[in-house]
C-alpha positions in Angstrom: -86.1 5.0 151.0 -84.4 8.2 152.8 -81.1 9.5 151.3 -78.8 12.3 152.5 -76.1 14.9 151.5 -72.5 13.8 152.3 -69.6 15.6 151.0 -71.5 17.0 148.3 -72.9 13.8 146.9 -76.7 12.5 147.8 -76.2 9.0 149.4 -79.1 6.3 149.6 -79.1 4.0 152.7 -81.5 2.0 154.4 -81.8 0.5 158.0 -83.2 -2.7 159.0 -83.7 -5.3 161.5 -82.3 -4.2 165.6 -79.6 -4.7 168.0 -76.3 -3.9 167.4 -75.4 -2.2 164.3 -73.6 -3.7 161.6 -73.1 -1.4 158.2 -72.5 -3.3 155.2 -69.7 -2.1 152.5 -71.0 -2.5 148.5 -68.8 -3.8 146.2 -67.5 -2.7 142.2 -70.4 -4.0 141.0 -73.2 -4.5 142.8 -73.3 -1.9 145.3 -75.7 -2.8 148.2 -77.3 -5.5 146.3 -74.2 -7.2 146.7 -75.9 -8.1 149.8 -79.0 -9.9 149.0 -78.5 -13.2 150.0 -77.5 -12.4 153.9 -79.5 -8.8 154.5 -82.8 -10.2 156.0 -81.2 -12.6 158.1 -78.6 -10.3 159.6 -81.6 -8.1 160.1 -82.6 -10.5 162.8 -79.6 -9.8 165.0 -78.6 -6.2 164.0 -79.4 -3.3 163.1 -78.1 -3.3 159.5 -77.2 -0.2 157.5 -76.8 -1.0 153.7 -76.0 1.9 151.9 -75.0 2.7 147.9 -71.8 4.0 147.8 -71.2 7.3 146.1 -70.9 6.2 142.0 -73.2 3.4 142.8 -77.1 2.0 142.9 -79.3 5.2 143.9 -76.8 7.3 145.1 -75.1 10.0 143.0 -72.8 9.2 140.6 -70.7 12.6 140.5 -68.2 12.7 137.4 -65.3 12.8 140.1 -62.2 10.7 141.1 -62.9 7.9 143.0 -60.4 6.2 145.9 -60.9 4.3 148.9 -60.5 7.6 150.8 -63.1 9.0 149.6 -65.7 6.1 150.4 -64.3 5.9 153.3 -65.1 9.3 154.2 -68.6 9.2 152.4 -68.9 6.0 155.0 -67.6 8.6 158.3 -70.0 11.0 157.2 -73.2 9.0 156.9 -72.2 7.3 160.6 -72.2 11.0 161.7 -75.3 11.8 160.2 -77.1 8.5 161.8 -75.2 9.7 165.3 -73.9 6.1 164.9 -70.2 6.2 167.1 -69.2 2.6 167.0 -70.3 -0.4 164.8 -69.4 -3.6 163.3 -68.3 -3.1 159.7 -68.4 -5.9 156.9 -67.2 -5.1 153.7 -67.2 -7.9 150.3 -64.7 -7.6 147.7 -64.3 -3.7 147.0 -66.2 -3.5 150.0 -63.8 -5.1 151.6 -60.9 -3.2 150.4 -63.1 -0.4 151.7 -63.4 -2.0 154.9 -59.8 -2.6 155.9 -59.1 1.0 154.9 -61.8 2.5 157.1 -60.5 0.5 159.8 -57.5 2.0 159.8 -58.2 5.6 159.2 -61.2 5.2 161.8 -60.5 2.0 164.6 -62.3 3.7 166.9 -65.4 3.9 164.8 -65.0 0.1 164.7 -66.4 -2.6 167.2 -66.3 -5.9 164.9 -64.6 -5.8 161.4 -65.6 -8.7 158.8 -63.3 -8.8 155.7 -64.1 -10.4 152.8 -63.4 -11.3 149.3 -60.3 -8.3 149.6 -56.4 -8.1 149.6 -54.6 -5.8 151.8 -52.3 -5.1 148.5 -52.7 -6.6 144.7 -50.0 -9.0 143.3 -49.4 -9.0 140.0 -51.6 -11.5 138.6 -54.6 -9.6 140.6 -53.6 -6.2 138.5 -53.7 -8.2 135.2 -57.0 -8.9 136.2 -58.2 -5.7 137.1 -56.8 -4.5 133.8 -58.4 -7.0 131.6 -61.7 -5.8 133.6 -61.4 -2.4 132.3 -59.8 -3.5 128.8 -63.1 -5.7 128.2 -65.4 -3.0 129.4 -63.9 -0.5 127.2 -63.6 -2.4 124.3 -67.8 -3.9 124.5 -69.3 -1.5 127.1 -70.3 -1.7 131.0 -73.2 -3.8 130.5 -71.9 -6.2 128.1 -72.1 -9.8 128.3 -68.2 -10.3 127.4 -67.9 -8.3 130.1 -70.5 -10.4 132.8 -68.9 -13.2 131.7 -65.5 -12.6 132.6 -66.6 -11.0 135.7 -68.4 -14.6 136.5 -65.1 -16.6 136.0 -63.9 -14.5 138.6 -66.8 -13.9 141.0 -67.5 -17.9 141.1 -66.0 -21.3 141.3 -66.2 -23.9 138.7 -68.6 -25.8 140.5 -70.9 -23.1 141.2 -71.0 -22.1 137.4 -71.3 -25.6 136.3 -74.2 -26.1 138.5 -77.8 -25.1 138.4 -77.5 -21.4 139.3 -74.5 -20.9 137.6 -73.2 -20.3 133.7 -75.7 -18.1 131.4 -78.2 -17.9 135.2 -74.9 -16.3 136.5 -74.1 -14.0 134.0 -77.1 -12.8 133.2 -77.5 -11.6 136.5 -74.5 -10.2 136.4 -75.1 -8.1 133.7 -78.1 -7.0 135.3 -76.8 -6.0 138.5 -74.3 -3.8 136.8 -76.5 -2.2 134.5 -78.4 -1.3 137.6 -75.3 -0.3 139.7 -72.3 1.1 138.2 -71.5 3.3 135.3 -68.6 3.0 133.0 -66.0 5.6 134.7 -67.0 4.5 138.3 -66.0 1.1 137.3 -62.8 2.3 135.9 -62.3 3.8 139.2 -62.9 1.4 141.0 -60.9 -1.1 139.3 -58.0 1.3 139.8 -58.6 2.1 143.3 -58.2 -1.9 143.9 -55.1 -2.2 141.8 -53.4 0.5 143.5 -54.6 -0.1 147.3 -51.9 -1.3 149.4 -52.7 -1.0 153.4 -50.2 -3.4 154.3 -48.3 -1.1 156.5 -51.3 0.1 157.8 -53.0 -3.3 159.3 -51.7 -2.9 162.6 -53.5 -0.1 163.2 -56.9 -2.3 163.1 -57.6 -2.7 166.5 -61.0 -4.4 166.3 -61.9 -8.3 166.4 -61.6 -9.1 163.2 -62.5 -11.8 160.8 -61.1 -12.0 157.3 -63.0 -14.8 154.9 -62.0 -15.9 151.9 -63.1 -18.7 149.1 -61.1 -21.2 148.9 -61.4 -21.3 145.0 -60.9 -17.1 145.0 -58.9 -16.3 142.1 -59.2 -12.3 142.3 -58.5 -11.7 145.8 -56.9 -15.1 146.8 -55.7 -16.8 150.4 -52.3 -16.6 149.4 -50.9 -13.5 146.7 -48.0 -13.7 145.0 -44.8 -12.3 146.6 -45.7 -8.7 145.4 -48.8 -8.6 147.3 -51.2 -9.7 150.8 -53.7 -11.6 150.7 -56.6 -13.1 153.1 -54.0 -14.9 155.0 -51.3 -12.0 155.1 -53.9 -9.6 156.5 -55.0 -12.4 159.2 -51.3 -12.8 160.4 -51.1 -8.7 160.5 -54.1 -7.8 162.1 -53.6 -8.9 166.1 -55.8 -11.6 166.9 -57.7 -11.7 163.6 -59.4 -15.3 162.1 -58.6 -16.9 158.9 -62.0 -18.5 157.6 -61.4 -20.0 154.2 -64.7 -20.9 152.9 -66.0 -23.2 150.3 -66.5 -21.7 146.9 -64.8 -18.7 144.5 -64.5 -15.2 145.4 -69.0 -14.3 145.9 -69.2 -17.2 148.9 -72.1 -15.3 150.0 -73.9 -16.2 146.7 -72.7 -19.8 146.9 -72.8 -20.5 150.7 -75.3 -17.9 152.0 -76.2 -20.1 154.8 -72.4 -21.1 156.3 -71.1 -17.3 155.4 -74.3 -15.9 157.6 -73.8 -19.0 160.6 -69.9 -17.6 160.6 -70.5 -14.0 160.9 -73.4 -14.0 163.1 -71.5 -16.0 165.5 -68.7 -13.9 165.4 -70.1 -10.6 165.5 -72.2 -11.5 168.5 -68.8 -13.7 170.4 
């Protein structure tokens, strides 16, 4: 698979399919693997750019400060290398945080924008949740069952965890994907990046047609945050013409409802 040096780090990427360009931005644990349930279907309609952002998966993991700004500048560097002037952008979970930030910095590079499982600003509960992630990772290790179990309760709905693909299956998968794709240092930095993010004042800079997606049982990046935060509904209200889609399931609705998610995203991006 191809790799390229962007801003001093080697970034892994792959391009699949044909049609309009679509870049998918990975999350805080899984890198590009977070789109495993949707990439093949998306490639039937789009030229899909999957990549591992700096610190994740098959890309370099330098010991440095990580932030939404660092990841956004790497993405624009990758697009420049591939001579992609404009692209649809789909970001889920931390990738959603990056997608929002990227679209405020480089609105001219975004055709249509899909934001999933993200907030414009964390409320007090979310900041406590991310601090819990850090505490468990520091105490038990990034690749521990304790952390994987805890992350699963934030990633999925109760219905899913009690189903045939949930429970111990989900925890084992979470542990495996974390071990492959992240390091303790980068994971802790990612938590800090999400905890401190606040793009509420910049949402008006986004001029692209935007779809904001969220799981109805998402306890991490909910439809509505507390008064100190700005959740999915607040983002949709603040981005001109944005559409809000509330999906069945939790934070990981791409796993829980892949067919429904694919259909909605494809229809929106081709709209």
